C-alpha positions as CSV (number, residue, x, y, z in Angstrom):
1,M,-0.1,0.0,0.2
2,K,2.8,2.3,0.9
3,T,4.6,1.7,-2.2
4,R,1.4,2.1,-4.4
5,M,0.8,5.6,-2.7
6,L,4.5,6.6,-3.1
7,N,4.3,5.8,-6.9
8,N,1.2,7.7,-7.3
9,R,2.8,10.7,-5.8
10,I,6.1,10.5,-7.9
11,R,3.5,10.2,-11.2
12,L,1.8,13.4,-10.0
13,A,4.6,15.2,-9.4
14,S,6.0,14.2,-12.7
15,L,2.9,15.3,-14.6
16,A,3.1,18.5,-12.5
17,L,6.8,19.4,-13.6
18,V,5.7,18.3,-17.5
19,S,2.8,20.7,-17.2
20,S,4.7,23.3,-15.9
21,A,7.5,23.2,-18.3
22,G,5.0,23.1,-20.9
23,L,3.4,26.5,-19.5
24,A,6.7,27.8,-19.6
25,V,7.9,26.9,-23.1
26,G,4.6,28.0,-24.6
27,G,4.8,31.2,-22.5
28,M,8.1,32.0,-23.8
29,A,6.9,31.2,-27.3
30,Q,4.3,33.6,-26.9
31,A,6.5,36.2,-25.4
32,Q,8.9,36.1,-28.4
33,D,6.0,36.5,-30.9
34,K,6.1,40.3,-30.9
35,G,4.3,40.9,-34.1
36,T,5.3,42.0,-37.6
37,I,7.3,45.1,-38.7
38,N,7.5,46.3,-42.3
39,L,10.3,48.6,-43.1
40,A,10.4,50.4,-46.4
41,Y,13.6,51.6,-48.3
42,V,14.7,52.6,-51.7
43,E,17.1,51.0,-53.7
44,W,20.3,52.8,-52.9
45,S,23.3,50.9,-51.5
46,S,23.6,52.7,-48.3
47,E,19.9,52.2,-47.7
48,V,20.0,48.3,-48.8
49,A,22.8,48.3,-46.2
50,S,21.1,49.9,-43.3
51,T,17.6,48.5,-43.7
52,N,19.1,44.8,-43.8
53,V,21.1,45.8,-40.5
54,V,18.0,46.8,-38.8
55,R,15.9,44.0,-40.0
56,A,18.6,41.6,-38.5
57,V,18.6,43.5,-35.0
58,L,14.8,43.8,-35.2
59,E,14.4,39.6,-35.4
60,Q,17.2,39.6,-32.9
61,A,14.7,41.0,-30.6
62,G,12.0,38.7,-31.6
63,Y,10.1,40.5,-34.3
64,E,9.0,39.2,-37.6
65,V,10.5,41.6,-40.3
66,E,9.0,42.5,-43.9
67,M,11.1,44.7,-46.3
68,T,9.4,46.7,-49.0
69,S,11.6,48.4,-51.9
70,L,9.9,51.4,-53.1
71,S,10.8,54.6,-55.1
72,A,11.6,57.4,-52.5
73,A,7.9,59.0,-53.2
74,A,6.1,55.9,-52.7
75,M,8.0,55.0,-49.3
76,F,7.0,58.1,-47.7
77,Q,3.6,57.6,-48.8
78,A,3.6,54.2,-47.6
79,L,4.7,55.3,-44.1
80,S,1.9,57.7,-43.9
81,T,-0.8,55.7,-44.7
82,G,0.5,52.7,-42.0
83,D,1.6,50.5,-44.8
84,A,5.1,50.7,-43.7
85,D,5.9,51.0,-40.3
86,A,9.2,52.7,-40.5
87,I,12.1,53.9,-42.5
88,V,15.8,54.3,-41.8
89,A,16.3,56.2,-45.1
90,A,15.1,59.8,-44.7
91,W,17.8,62.2,-46.1
92,L,17.4,65.6,-44.1
93,P,17.1,68.6,-44.2
94,T,17.3,68.9,-48.0
95,T,17.1,65.6,-50.0
96,H,13.7,64.5,-48.7
97,E,12.4,68.1,-47.6
98,N,9.5,67.9,-49.7
99,Y,8.5,64.5,-49.1
100,M,8.4,65.1,-45.1
101,E,6.3,68.1,-45.6
102,S,3.8,66.4,-47.8
103,V,3.6,63.5,-44.9
104,G,2.8,66.2,-42.3
105,D,1.9,64.9,-38.8
106,N,1.2,61.1,-40.1
107,V,4.9,60.5,-39.3
108,E,7.6,61.0,-36.4
109,D,11.1,61.5,-37.4
110,L,13.1,60.0,-34.6
111,G,16.4,61.9,-35.5
112,P,19.6,61.0,-37.5
113,N,20.9,57.4,-37.5
114,L,23.8,58.4,-39.2
115,D,26.0,62.0,-39.6
116,G,28.0,63.3,-42.2
117,T,26.5,62.5,-45.6
118,K,27.3,64.6,-48.8
119,L,25.6,64.9,-52.2
120,G,26.9,66.2,-55.6
121,L,28.3,65.5,-58.8
122,V,31.0,63.0,-58.9
123,V,33.8,63.1,-61.4
124,P,37.1,60.7,-61.3
125,E,39.9,62.2,-59.1
126,D,42.1,62.9,-62.1
127,S,39.4,65.0,-64.0
128,D,40.6,68.4,-65.3
129,I,37.7,70.2,-63.8
130,D,36.9,71.0,-60.4
131,S,33.9,72.7,-60.2
132,I,30.3,72.4,-61.7
133,A,30.5,75.7,-63.4
134,D,33.3,74.0,-65.5
135,L,31.0,71.4,-67.0
136,N,29.8,73.3,-70.2
137,D,33.2,74.0,-71.3
138,N,33.9,70.4,-71.2
139,A,30.6,69.0,-72.3
140,D,32.1,66.6,-74.9
141,D,34.3,65.0,-72.5
142,F,31.6,63.8,-70.6
143,N,29.3,62.8,-73.8
144,G,27.0,65.8,-72.8
145,E,25.4,64.4,-69.9
146,I,25.3,63.4,-66.5
147,I,24.6,59.7,-65.2
148,G,21.7,59.9,-62.7
149,I,19.7,57.4,-60.5
150,D,15.8,56.7,-60.2
151,P,13.9,59.6,-61.3
152,G,11.9,59.8,-58.0
153,A,15.1,60.5,-55.8
154,G,15.3,63.5,-54.4
155,L,18.9,63.5,-55.6
156,M,17.9,64.0,-58.9
157,S,15.4,66.7,-58.1
158,L,18.1,68.7,-56.5
159,T,20.3,67.9,-59.7
160,E,17.5,69.1,-62.0
161,E,18.1,72.7,-60.2
162,V,21.6,72.1,-60.7
163,V,21.1,71.9,-64.6
164,D,18.7,75.1,-64.4
165,T,21.1,77.1,-61.9
166,Y,24.3,76.6,-64.0
167,D,22.5,76.5,-67.3
168,L,24.2,73.4,-68.0
169,D,24.3,71.8,-71.7
170,L,24.3,68.6,-70.1
171,Q,21.2,66.2,-70.2
172,L,20.3,64.7,-66.9
173,R,20.0,60.9,-67.7
174,S,17.9,58.7,-65.3
175,G,18.1,55.4,-64.3
176,S,19.2,53.6,-61.0
177,D,21.9,53.3,-58.4
178,A,23.2,50.1,-60.3
179,T,22.9,51.6,-63.9
180,M,25.0,54.8,-62.5
181,V,27.5,52.5,-60.9
182,A,27.8,50.2,-64.2
183,A,28.6,53.6,-66.2
184,L,30.9,55.0,-63.8
185,S,32.7,51.5,-63.4
186,N,32.8,51.5,-67.4
187,A,34.7,54.9,-67.7
188,M,37.1,54.1,-64.7
189,S,37.9,50.9,-66.6
190,N,38.4,52.8,-69.9
191,D,39.9,55.9,-68.1
192,E,37.3,58.2,-69.7
193,D,35.8,61.2,-68.2
194,V,32.3,60.8,-66.5
195,V,30.1,62.8,-64.6
196,V,27.4,61.0,-61.9
197,T,25.1,62.1,-59.3
198,G,26.9,60.9,-56.2
199,W,26.6,60.7,-52.4
200,T,28.4,59.7,-49.1
201,P,28.2,57.1,-47.4
202,H,28.7,55.1,-50.9
203,W,31.2,52.0,-51.6
204,M,32.2,53.7,-54.9
205,F,34.6,56.3,-52.7
206,S,36.3,53.1,-51.7
207,R,36.4,51.3,-54.8
208,W,37.8,54.3,-57.2
209,D,39.3,57.6,-56.7
210,L,36.7,60.0,-57.2
211,K,36.0,63.8,-56.0
212,Y,33.0,66.1,-55.9
213,L,32.9,69.0,-58.1
214,E,32.6,72.2,-56.0
215,D,29.0,73.8,-56.1
216,P,29.7,77.7,-55.9
217,E,25.8,78.2,-56.0
218,N,25.4,75.8,-53.2
219,V,22.4,74.0,-54.6
220,Y,23.0,70.6,-53.1
221,G,23.3,72.3,-49.6
222,G,25.7,71.3,-46.7
223,A,26.3,67.9,-45.1
224,E,23.1,66.2,-44.2
225,Q,22.0,63.4,-42.0
226,I,20.1,60.1,-42.6
227,H,17.3,59.9,-40.4
228,T,14.9,57.3,-39.0
229,V,11.4,58.0,-39.2
230,V,8.3,55.8,-38.4
231,R,4.4,56.0,-38.8
232,D,2.1,57.7,-36.3
233,G,1.3,55.2,-33.3
234,L,4.0,53.1,-33.6
235,E,5.3,53.7,-30.1
236,D,1.9,52.9,-28.8
237,D,1.7,49.7,-31.0
238,M,5.2,48.5,-30.7
239,S,7.0,50.2,-28.0
240,E,9.9,47.6,-27.9
241,A,10.5,47.9,-31.7
242,Y,10.1,51.6,-31.5
243,A,12.9,52.1,-28.9
244,I,15.1,50.1,-30.8
245,L,14.7,52.3,-33.9
246,D,14.9,55.0,-32.0
247,A,18.4,53.9,-30.6
248,F,19.6,52.8,-34.0
249,E,22.7,54.9,-34.6
250,W,25.8,54.3,-36.6
251,T,28.7,55.8,-38.4
252,P,29.6,56.0,-42.1
253,E,32.5,53.6,-41.5
254,H,30.0,51.0,-40.1
255,M,27.7,51.4,-43.0
256,G,30.8,51.3,-45.5
257,E,31.7,48.0,-44.1
258,V,28.5,46.6,-45.0
259,M,28.0,48.1,-48.3
260,L,31.6,46.6,-49.4
261,M,30.5,43.1,-48.1
262,N,27.5,43.6,-50.3
263,Q,29.8,44.2,-53.4
264,E,31.3,40.8,-53.0
265,E,30.7,38.3,-55.9
266,D,27.3,36.1,-54.8
267,S,26.9,38.3,-51.8
268,D,23.2,38.5,-50.1
269,P,22.5,41.7,-48.4
270,Y,20.6,40.0,-45.6
271,E,22.9,37.7,-44.9
272,D,25.7,40.1,-44.8
273,A,23.8,42.2,-42.3
274,K,23.4,39.2,-40.2
275,Q,27.0,38.8,-40.3
276,W,27.6,42.2,-39.3
277,V,25.2,42.1,-36.4
278,E,26.9,39.1,-35.2
279,D,30.4,40.4,-35.4
280,N,29.3,43.9,-33.9
281,Q,27.4,42.9,-31.1
282,D,28.9,45.4,-28.9
283,V,26.9,48.3,-31.2
284,V,23.8,46.2,-31.6
285,E,23.5,46.0,-27.7
286,E,23.5,49.8,-27.4
287,W,20.4,49.6,-29.7
288,L,18.6,47.1,-28.1
289,E,19.0,48.5,-24.6
290,G,17.1,51.4,-26.0
């Protein structure tokens, strides 16, 4: 009798432990199911790098993350309507100024995540000209064209202003970051002159010897910052994700490391971002602690 009672107590205790463990595991899984965040971005090498890094960090914190590639105009529109939750790709105060004004109170600017940017026209370092004002006299050397990026980009709008302000005889060609880099690469390989719309940070400055043309009329403005902007209400809906996005801040050197990784043959920007996050946990922990 005593043996049977003891065995029953042991079975009951075991069932209790299994039940408790199941509840604990279930509770842990539920705690890690924090919802889905949609990050919008433009297909610029800088924003591909930063958005994938933020994705990897948010996933480390337990969130599901979706990324949506859009034009600059559509990116801000998606943010204002709530179709996107956040961007880490707002170039301010100049490049995306009009877009920010158009979305008004539907978004919240969390401030800069990267300082030390620059916009302008870029030529090979050994080019004979140093200023935008010199382009007309040397238009034939540049095939009478400026190689641009996607037509919806703020940089292209500013460059259209540059063409008008300096009364340039060169035609601004639209395309994408990829087509601009391809044209630049071809010109550099053949030791030819070329002028492209450029920005810092960009990996092309690590690959080739390049320089910005002086902008005496200051159309491109001074140095800018890249800001994190979120949809209105994100702090209430996902306070932890909001805090991580608010704390996200890195340097042009950090971004440059990721962008160079992305230029390797057969590279995957998402896998590169995860590797960078793994290798830089001291930086990442500061964001997570936010």
